[in-house]
C-alpha positions in Angstrom: -46.9 -45.2 -0.9 -46.8 -48.3 1.3 -43.9 -49.2 3.5 -43.1 -52.2 1.4 -43.0 -50.0 -1.7 -40.5 -47.7 0.0 -38.4 -50.6 1.0 -38.4 -51.8 -2.6 -37.3 -48.5 -3.9 -34.5 -48.4 -1.3 -33.4 -51.9 -2.2 -33.3 -50.9 -5.9 -31.2 -47.9 -5.2 -28.6 -50.0 -3.3 -28.6 -52.4 -6.3 -27.9 -49.5 -8.7 -25.2 -48.2 -6.5 -23.5 -51.6 -6.1 -23.4 -52.1 -9.9 -21.9 -48.7 -10.4 -19.3 -49.4 -7.8 -18.3 -52.6 -9.3 -18.3 -51.5 -12.9 -14.9 -50.8 -14.4 -16.4 -48.5 -17.1 -19.1 -46.8 -15.1 -20.2 -44.7 -18.1 -21.8 -47.8 -19.5 -24.3 -48.0 -16.7 -26.3 -45.0 -17.8 -29.6 -46.6 -17.0 -28.6 -47.3 -13.4 -27.6 -43.6 -12.9 -30.8 -42.4 -14.5 -32.8 -44.6 -12.1 -31.0 -43.0 -9.2 -31.9 -39.6 -10.5 -35.5 -40.5 -10.7 -35.6 -41.1 -7.0 -35.8 -37.4 -6.6 -39.5 -37.9 -7.3 -39.9 -40.5 -4.6 -42.0 -39.9 -1.5 -39.7 -42.0 0.7 -37.4 -39.9 2.9 -34.8 -42.7 3.2 -34.8 -43.2 -0.6 -34.3 -39.5 -1.2 -31.4 -39.4 1.4 -29.8 -42.4 -0.3 -30.2 -40.9 -3.8 -28.7 -37.6 -2.5 -25.6 -39.5 -1.6 -25.3 -41.5 -4.8 -26.0 -38.8 -7.4 -22.8 -36.7 -6.5 -20.7 -39.8 -6.0 -21.0 -40.9 -9.7 -21.7 -37.5 -11.2 -18.3 -37.2 -13.1 -19.0 -40.4 -15.1 -22.1 -39.1 -16.8 -21.5 -35.6 -18.2 -24.5 -36.0 -20.5 -26.8 -36.2 -17.4 -25.2 -33.4 -15.5 -28.2 -31.0 -15.9 -30.7 -33.6 -14.7 -28.4 -34.7 -11.9 -27.9 -31.2 -10.5 -31.6 -30.5 -10.8 -32.4 -33.6 -8.8 -29.9 -32.6 -6.1 -31.5 -29.2 -5.9 -34.9 -30.8 -5.5 -33.5 -32.6 -2.5 -32.1 -29.3 -1.2 -35.6 -27.9 -1.2 -37.3 -31.0 0.3 -39.6 -30.6 3.2 -37.7 -33.0 5.4 -34.6 -31.5 7.1 -32.7 -34.7 6.9 -33.0 -34.8 3.1 -31.9 -31.2 2.7 -28.9 -31.7 5.0 -27.8 -34.8 3.1 -28.2 -33.1 -0.3 -26.1 -30.0 0.9 -23.3 -32.3 2.1 -23.2 -33.8 -1.4 -22.9 -30.6 -3.3 -19.1 -30.2 -3.0 -18.7 -33.6 -4.6 -20.0 -32.3 -7.9 -16.8 -30.2 -8.2 -14.2 -32.8 -6.9 -13.4 -34.0 -10.4 -15.3 -31.5 -12.5 -14.0 -28.1 -11.3 -15.9 -26.3 -14.1 -19.0 -26.6 -11.9 -17.4 -25.0 -8.8 -18.6 -21.4 -9.2 -22.2 -22.6 -9.8 -22.2 -24.8 -6.8 -20.8 -22.0 -4.6 -23.5 -19.8 -5.9 -26.1 -22.4 -4.9 -24.6 -22.9 -1.4 -24.4 -19.1 -0.8 -28.1 -18.9 -1.4 -28.7 -21.7 1.1 -27.0 -19.6 3.8 -30.4 -18.1 4.5 -31.6 -21.4 5.8 -33.5 -21.1 9.1 -32.4 -24.4 10.7 -29.0 -24.2 12.5 -28.0 -27.8 11.4 -28.8 -26.9 7.8 -26.7 -23.7 7.9 -23.9 -25.6 9.5 -24.0 -28.1 6.6 -23.8 -25.2 4.2 -20.9 -23.6 6.0 -18.9 -26.9 5.9 -19.7 -27.4 2.3 -18.5 -23.9 1.4 -15.3 -24.4 3.3 -14.8 -27.7 1.5 -15.0 -25.9 -1.8 -12.7 -23.1 -0.6 -10.1 -25.7 0.2 -10.6 -27.3 -3.2 -10.1 -24.1 -5.2 -9.8 -21.0 -3.0 -9.4 -18.5 -5.9 -12.5 -19.6 -7.8 -14.5 -20.0 -4.6 -13.7 -16.6 -3.3 -14.5 -15.0 -6.6 -17.9 -16.7 -6.7 -18.5 -15.9 -3.0 -17.8 -12.1 -3.4 -20.3 -11.8 -6.2 -23.1 -12.0 -3.5 -22.1 -8.8 -1.7 -22.2 -6.5 -4.6 -24.9 -3.9 -5.2 -27.7 -5.2 -7.3 -31.0 -3.9 -8.6 -33.2 -2.9 -5.7 -36.1 -5.1 -6.8 -33.9 -8.1 -7.0 -31.9 -7.5 -3.8 -31.9 -9.8 -0.9 -30.6 -8.1 2.2 -30.7 -11.3 4.3 -28.7 -13.2 1.8 -26.1 -10.5 1.6 -25.8 -10.2 5.3 -25.4 -14.0 5.7 -22.7 -13.9 3.0 -20.8 -11.2 4.8 -21.2 -13.1 8.1 -19.7 -16.2 6.5 -16.8 -14.2 5.1 -16.1 -12.5 8.4 -16.6 -15.6 10.7 -15.4 -18.4 8.5 -13.1 -17.2 5.8 -11.1 -14.4 7.5 -10.1 -16.4 10.5 -8.7 -19.1 8.2 -6.6 -16.8 6.1 -3.4 -18.5 7.0 -4.7 -21.8 5.8 -6.7 -20.7 2.8 -4.5 -17.9 1.3 -1.7 -19.9 -0.1 0.6 -19.0 -1.7 0.3 -15.9 0.4 1.6 -13.3 -2.0 -0.7 -14.5 -4.9 -3.9 -15.2 -2.9 -3.6 -12.2 -0.6 -3.4 -10.0 -3.7 -6.4 -11.8 -5.1 -8.7 -11.3 -2.1 -7.4 -7.7 -1.8 -8.6 -7.0 -5.4 -11.9 -8.6 -4.6 -12.4 -6.4 -1.5 -11.3 -3.3 -3.3 -13.8 -4.0 -6.1 -16.6 -4.2 -3.5 -15.5 -1.0 -1.6 -16.2 1.3 -4.5 -19.6 2.2 -3.3 -20.6 5.7 -2.3 -20.9 6.2 1.5 -24.1 8.0 2.4 -24.8 7.9 6.1 -28.4 9.0 6.8 -27.9 9.5 10.6 -26.7 13.1 11.4 -23.7 13.5 13.7 -22.4 16.7 15.2 -19.3 17.5 13.2 -16.8 20.3 12.5 -15.3 20.0 16.0 -11.9 18.7 17.0 -13.0 15.0 17.1 -10.7 12.7 18.8 -13.2 9.8 18.9 -15.5 8.8 16.2 -18.0 6.0 16.2 -18.9 4.5 12.8 -21.8 2.7 14.3 -23.7 6.0 13.7 -23.1 5.6 10.0 -24.7 3.7 7.2 -24.0 3.6 3.5 -26.3 4.0 0.5 -30.0 3.1 0.1 -29.4 -0.2 -1.7 -26.9 -2.8 -0.5 -23.7 -0.8 -0.2 -21.3 -1.5 2.6 -22.1 -0.1 6.0 -19.6 1.7 8.2 -19.0 -1.5 10.2 -18.5 -3.5 7.1 -16.0 -1.1 5.7 -14.0 -1.3 9.0 -14.3 -5.1 8.9 -12.7 -5.2 5.4 -10.0 -2.6 6.3 -9.1 -4.5 9.5 -8.7 -7.7 7.5 -6.6 -6.0 4.8 -4.3 -4.6 7.5 -3.9 -8.1 8.9 -2.5 -9.5 5.6 1.2 -10.1 5.2 1.4 -7.9 2.1 0.3 -4.9 4.2 2.2 -5.8 7.4 4.8 -3.7 9.2 7.5 -4.7 6.6 5.3 -3.8 3.6 6.8 -1.4 1.1 5.6 2.2 1.0 3.4 1.7 -2.0 1.4 -1.0 -0.2 0.6 1.3 2.7 -0.3 4.0 0.2 -2.7 1.5 -1.4 -4.7 1.3 1.8 -4.8 5.1 2.0 -6.2 5.2 -1.5 -8.9 2.8 -0.6 -9.9 5.0 2.3 -9.6 8.1 0.2 -11.9 6.6 -2.4 -14.4 5.8 0.3 -14.2 9.5 1.6 -15.2 10.6 -1.9 -12.6 13.3 -2.2 -13.5 14.0 -5.8 -16.9 15.3 -4.7 -17.6 19.0 -4.5 -17.8 20.0 -0.8 -21.2 21.2 0.3 -21.3 22.7 3.8 -25.0 21.7 4.2 -24.2 18.0 3.4 -23.8 16.7 6.9 -23.5 13.1 5.7 -20.5 13.8 3.5 -18.8 15.7 6.4 -19.4 12.8 8.8 -18.0 10.3 6.2 -14.9 12.5 5.7 -14.3 12.6 9.5 -14.7 8.9 9.8 -12.3 8.2 6.9 -9.7 10.7 8.3 -9.5 8.8 11.6 -9.3 5.5 9.9 -6.4 6.8 7.8 -4.4 8.2 10.7 -2.5 5.0 11.5 -1.3 4.8 7.9 -0.1 8.4 7.9 2.0 7.4 10.9 3.5 4.7 8.8 4.7 7.3 6.3 1.8 7.1 3.8 1.1 10.4 2.0 -1.9 12.3 3.4 -1.7 14.8 0.6 -5.1 13.9 -0.9 -6.9 14.5 2.4 -5.0 17.7 3.1 -5.5 19.0 -0.4 -9.2 18.5 0.0 -9.2 20.2 3.4 -7.2 23.1 2.1 -9.3 23.5 -1.0 -12.8 22.9 0.3 -13.1 23.0 4.0 -10.6 25.4 5.6 -11.9 28.3 3.4 -15.4 27.7 4.8 -14.2 28.6 8.3 -13.1 32.0 7.1 -16.6 32.5 5.6 -18.5 31.6 8.7 -16.6 32.8 11.7 -19.8 33.2 13.7 -20.4 29.4 13.6 -17.6 29.0 16.1 -19.8 30.1 19.0 -22.3 27.3 18.6 -19.8 24.7 17.6 -16.8 25.4 19.9 -18.0 28.0 22.4 -15.9 30.8 20.9 -17.6 34.2 20.7 -16.7 35.9 17.5 -18.9 38.9 16.9 -19.8 39.6 13.3 -23.0 41.5 13.9 -25.2 38.8 12.3 -28.1 36.9 14.0 -26.1 33.7 13.4 -23.7 34.9 16.1 -26.2 33.6 18.7 -24.5 35.7 21.4 -27.5 35.4 23.7 -27.1 31.7 24.1 -24.8 29.8 26.5 -22.3 27.6 24.7 -19.9 27.3 27.7 -20.3 23.5 27.7 -19.3 23.4 24.1 -16.2 25.4 24.9 -15.3 23.2 27.8 -15.7 20.0 25.7 -13.7 21.6 22.8 -10.8 22.7 24.9 -10.7 19.3 26.7 -10.4 17.5 23.4 -7.8 20.1 22.2 -5.7 19.4 25.3 -5.9 15.7 24.7 -4.7 16.1 21.1 -1.8 18.3 22.3 -0.8 15.9 25.1 -0.7 13.0 22.6 1.2 15.0 20.1 3.9 15.8 22.7 4.1 12.2 23.9 4.4 11.1 20.3 7.2 13.6 19.6 9.1 12.3 22.6 8.7 8.7 21.3 9.6 9.6 17.8 12.7 11.6 18.8 14.0 8.6 20.8 13.2 6.4 17.8 15.3 8.7 15.6 18.2 8.1 18.0 17.8 4.3 17.6 17.5 4.6 13.9 20.8 6.6 13.7 22.6 3.9 15.8 21.2 1.2 13.6 22.2 3.0 10.5 25.8 3.4 11.7 25.9 -0.3 12.5 24.3 -1.4 9.2 26.6 -3.3 6.9 24.6 -3.8 3.7 23.0 -1.3 1.4 19.7 -3.1 1.8 19.8 -2.6 5.6 20.7 1.1 5.1 17.9 1.7 2.7 15.4 0.1 5.1 16.6 2.3 8.0 16.6 5.4 5.8 12.9 4.7 5.0 12.2 4.3 8.8 14.0 7.6 9.5 11.9 9.3 6.8 8.7 8.0 8.3 9.8 9.2 11.7 10.6 12.7 10.3 7.2 12.8 8.7 5.6 11.9 12.0 7.5 14.6 13.8 6.5 17.2 11.3 2.9 16.1 11.6 2.9 16.3 15.4 4.5 19.7 15.3 1.9 20.9 12.8 -0.8 19.7 15.2 0.7 21.8 18.0 1.2 24.8 15.7 -2.4 24.6 14.6 -3.7 24.1 18.1 -1.8 27.1 19.6 -4.1 29.9 18.3 -7.2 28.0 19.4 -6.4 28.7 23.0 -7.1 32.4 22.6 -10.5 33.7 23.6 -10.9 35.1 20.1 -8.8 32.7 18.1 -7.3 32.9 14.6 -7.7 29.9 12.5 -5.8 27.6 10.2 -3.4 29.3 7.8 -0.2 30.8 9.1 3.4 30.3 8.0 4.2 28.0 10.8 2.6 25.1 9.0 4.9 23.0 6.7 3.2 20.1 4.9 4.5 16.9 6.6 5.3 15.1 3.3 7.4 18.0 1.9 11.0 18.8 2.8 11.4 22.0 4.7 13.1 24.9 2.8 16.4 25.3 4.7 17.9 28.6 5.6 21.7 29.3 5.6 22.5 27.0 8.5 20.5 23.7 8.3 19.8 22.0 11.6 21.2 18.6 12.3 19.0 17.6 15.2 16.8 15.3 13.1 19.8 13.5 11.7 21.8 13.3 14.9 19.0 12.4 17.3 19.8 15.4 19.6 16.7 16.5 21.4 15.3 20.0 20.8 12.0 21.8 21.3 9.2 20.1 19.4 8.4 23.2 17.4 11.9 23.3 15.9 11.1 20.4 13.6 9.4 22.7 11.2 11.1 25.9 12.2 8.2 26.9 14.5 7.5 26.8 18.1 4.6 25.2 20.0 5.6 26.8 23.4 2.6 29.1 23.2 0.3 26.2 23.3 1.5 25.4 26.8 0.4 28.7 28.3 -2.2 28.4 30.9 -2.1 24.6 30.6 -0.9 23.9 34.1 1.9 21.5 33.1 3.4 20.2 29.9 3.7 16.4 29.7 0.9 15.2 32.0 -0.2 11.8 30.9 -3.8 11.5 32.1 -6.9 9.5 31.4 -8.1 12.0 28.8 -5.4 10.9 26.4 -6.3 7.3 26.8 -10.0 8.1 26.4 -9.3 10.4 23.4 -7.2 8.1 21.2 -7.2 4.6 22.5 -11.0 4.0 22.3 -11.6 5.0 18.7 -14.3 2.6 17.5 -15.9 2.0 14.1 -18.4 -0.6 15.1 -21.6 -0.8 13.1 -25.1 -2.0 13.1 -27.2 -3.7 10.5 -30.9 -3.5 9.9 -30.9 -6.2 7.3 -32.7 -9.6 7.2 -35.9 -9.3 5.3 -37.1 -12.8 4.7 -35.7 -16.0 3.2 -35.6 -17.2 -0.3 -34.0 -20.1 -2.1 -34.2 -19.3 -5.8 -31.9 -21.8 -7.5 -33.2 -21.7 -11.1 -33.5 -18.0 -11.9 -35.6 -17.2 -8.9 -34.5 -14.9 -6.0 -31.6 -13.0 -7.3 -32.3 -13.9 -10.9 -29.4 -16.3 -11.3 -29.7 -19.4 -13.5 -27.4 -22.3 -13.1 -27.7 -24.9 -15.8 
């Protein structure tokens, strides 16, 4: 087409736009709007850019032409010229400004455009999505999260899913204070969306040495299922975000904290039958246990995890005592070839005992901190004037008591592991941390008065034996920091196979109009 013809088309488009601007009843200018739509077939770059501005601007006045208008805009989004695509993307949010019924479909289109290769194009998509989120955060989030669910393998698009997760992580989560309003309602909505997406089965294919006392665990070693389930890093990302929400903050009621535990427990797949040869399940269980520890410390019940351990895992230790040589460096002779007594596992024993000492040191330091905290709680309770304040402090005291019992159980369980030929879990010194201790004739008042006593006395047991041969009791060294402060759940992704646009039933099989 000649330059003069291009100029004529552009001139006509300006004329149509001016008449529509000036018209009081724009719906009467159907022919002008139709002519603007026809510009999608033009070969003039400037004409297409102008039409991409005008179509969304007057969209609400011509509902009977909505299908043709959106199709024309999508043609612009797929144009060869970058400038036309960017202009068309910028106009997409305008389709929803006065016609919110189109919002979820436009979000769906924009999400698929996240796979664009040009940075300026992706930047336009990000801004358009954020514009829609600010228009209607609830509907936009619902439409956005649809793109991170598991789909049929033949119709999956790893690159699209990864870009969607990146957008949620980099653009949505940092703006939670702005977007999630009112907080109570919208934080609950996004929590429900996340919980719905975290119901996948976690199947890490990478084997990790397990069944030792692990103080550190790296979820970067883990991946989830064979389709598009969440990876270890993605699960941590979502859990970190949930923990940052007000409804799960430090002042959250007990049932909210327990809700997070239930999410992790679901991810641990505690309903599955334990199979000692299933290393993937064991690795998943270990990862989820460490992720749950901070919530146990806030008083959430760990009964589901402990029930699973008691029912499925601890009995296995009694059935395979000879495995302790290769795993922990202990030499327990059963007379079976699996004893592997001719091999040197001294490094395993050194590593195991080092980790064990770290656990014990941290447990003792935590007992000291919790004991002092109990003193403060008692002072605050005595000074409290309202029943509401007293109930809050009582809950804090109960959490502290649970923490003390847990730490004492750790020391009690660790004590027999210092012997050359240890006895394993299952003696009467262990009292479940969430259960009240059965009191004898003279109940102790130390927990209620804040008076310090030996750590083992919290559960009627003693951890003094764990200190034998230790060369000191309360040494705070770098091992403790290394053991518990560096826990990481970072992840990796191997996604990103190709790009695809697919607006009209292509790609992920989604149709729009």
